[in-house]
C-alpha positions as CSV (number, residue, x, y, z in Angstrom):
1,M,3.8,-28.7,11.4
2,V,3.3,-27.5,8.0
3,T,3.3,-24.1,7.1
4,K,0.9,-22.8,4.2
5,T,2.5,-20.1,1.9
6,K,0.0,-17.1,1.5
7,K,-1.3,-16.5,-2.0
8,F,0.4,-13.5,-3.9
9,E,-2.6,-11.4,-3.7
10,D,-3.1,-12.0,0.1
11,E,0.8,-10.7,0.7
12,L,0.1,-7.8,-1.5
13,K,-3.1,-6.7,0.4
14,D,-0.9,-7.0,3.8
15,L,1.8,-4.9,2.3
16,E,-0.9,-2.2,1.1
17,T,-2.4,-2.3,4.8
18,I,1.1,-1.6,6.4
19,V,1.9,1.2,4.1
20,N,-1.6,2.7,4.8
21,Q,-0.9,2.3,8.7
22,I,2.6,4.0,8.3
23,D,1.0,6.7,6.2
24,S,-1.7,7.3,8.6
25,G,0.7,8.9,11.3
26,E,-1.2,7.1,14.1
27,L,1.6,4.6,14.8
28,T,4.3,5.2,17.3
29,L,7.8,5.4,16.0
30,E,8.2,1.9,17.5
31,E,5.4,0.5,15.7
32,S,6.3,2.1,12.5
33,I,9.8,0.7,12.4
34,G,8.2,-2.8,13.1
35,A,5.7,-2.3,10.2
36,F,8.4,-1.0,8.1
37,E,10.5,-4.2,8.7
38,R,7.6,-6.4,8.0
39,G,6.9,-4.6,4.8
40,V,10.3,-5.2,3.6
41,M,10.0,-8.9,4.4
42,L,6.9,-8.8,2.3
43,V,8.4,-7.0,-0.5
44,K,11.3,-9.5,-0.6
45,A,8.8,-12.4,-0.5
46,L,6.6,-10.9,-3.4
47,N,9.7,-10.2,-5.5
48,G,10.8,-13.9,-5.0
49,K,7.3,-15.1,-6.3
50,L,7.4,-12.6,-9.2
51,D,10.8,-14.1,-10.1
52,E,9.4,-17.3,-10.1
53,V,6.5,-16.8,-12.0
54,E,8.8,-14.9,-14.7
55,R,11.0,-18.3,-14.7
56,K,7.7,-20.4,-15.4
57,V,6.8,-18.0,-18.2
58,E,10.2,-18.3,-19.6
59,L,10.0,-22.2,-19.6
60,L,6.6,-22.3,-20.9
61,T,6.9,-20.2,-23.9
62,R,6.5,-22.2,-27.5
63,S,7.6,-21.4,-31.0
64,A,5.0,-20.8,-33.8
65,G,6.1,-24.5,-34.8
66,G,5.1,-25.9,-31.3
67,E,8.8,-26.3,-30.1
68,L,9.3,-25.3,-26.7
69,R,11.9,-22.4,-26.4
70,T,13.1,-20.0,-23.9
71,A,12.9,-16.5,-24.1
72,P,13.2,-13.9,-21.5
73,F,9.9,-12.3,-20.6
74,E,10.5,-8.4,-21.3
75,A,8.0,-6.2,-20.1
76,S,6.9,-3.2,-22.5
77,S,7.3,0.3,-21.2
78,D,3.7,0.5,-20.9
79,D,3.6,-2.3,-18.4
80,E,5.9,-0.4,-16.1
81,H,3.4,2.5,-16.2
82,P,0.2,1.6,-17.1
83,A,-2.5,4.1,-18.5
84,G,-3.7,6.3,-15.8
85,A,-0.9,5.0,-13.2
86,R,1.6,7.7,-11.6
87,D,4.2,7.7,-9.1
88,D,3.1,9.2,-5.6
89,D,5.7,12.1,-6.2
90,E,4.4,13.0,-9.7
91,T,1.7,15.8,-9.6
92,P,-1.1,15.6,-12.5
93,R,-0.9,18.1,-15.4
């Protein structure tokens, strides 16, 4: 039997659903622990997919002359905290 890998966006949506369920406070302790465990597994899977994409981007980078070159992808500081985004613990100023 072949297992089909879920798309990144589908797994991210599943993770958001789990977080919302835990945040709602409607789950029992046991259900919350199970949901948390599923969430941790999803985070690991999502990080693995992001690492794979980063390696592909690194491999596909070309120089101005058209030669393939490897250059590590470096996120700018703006990518880490896009405009308007804030951590949950931050309070608006």
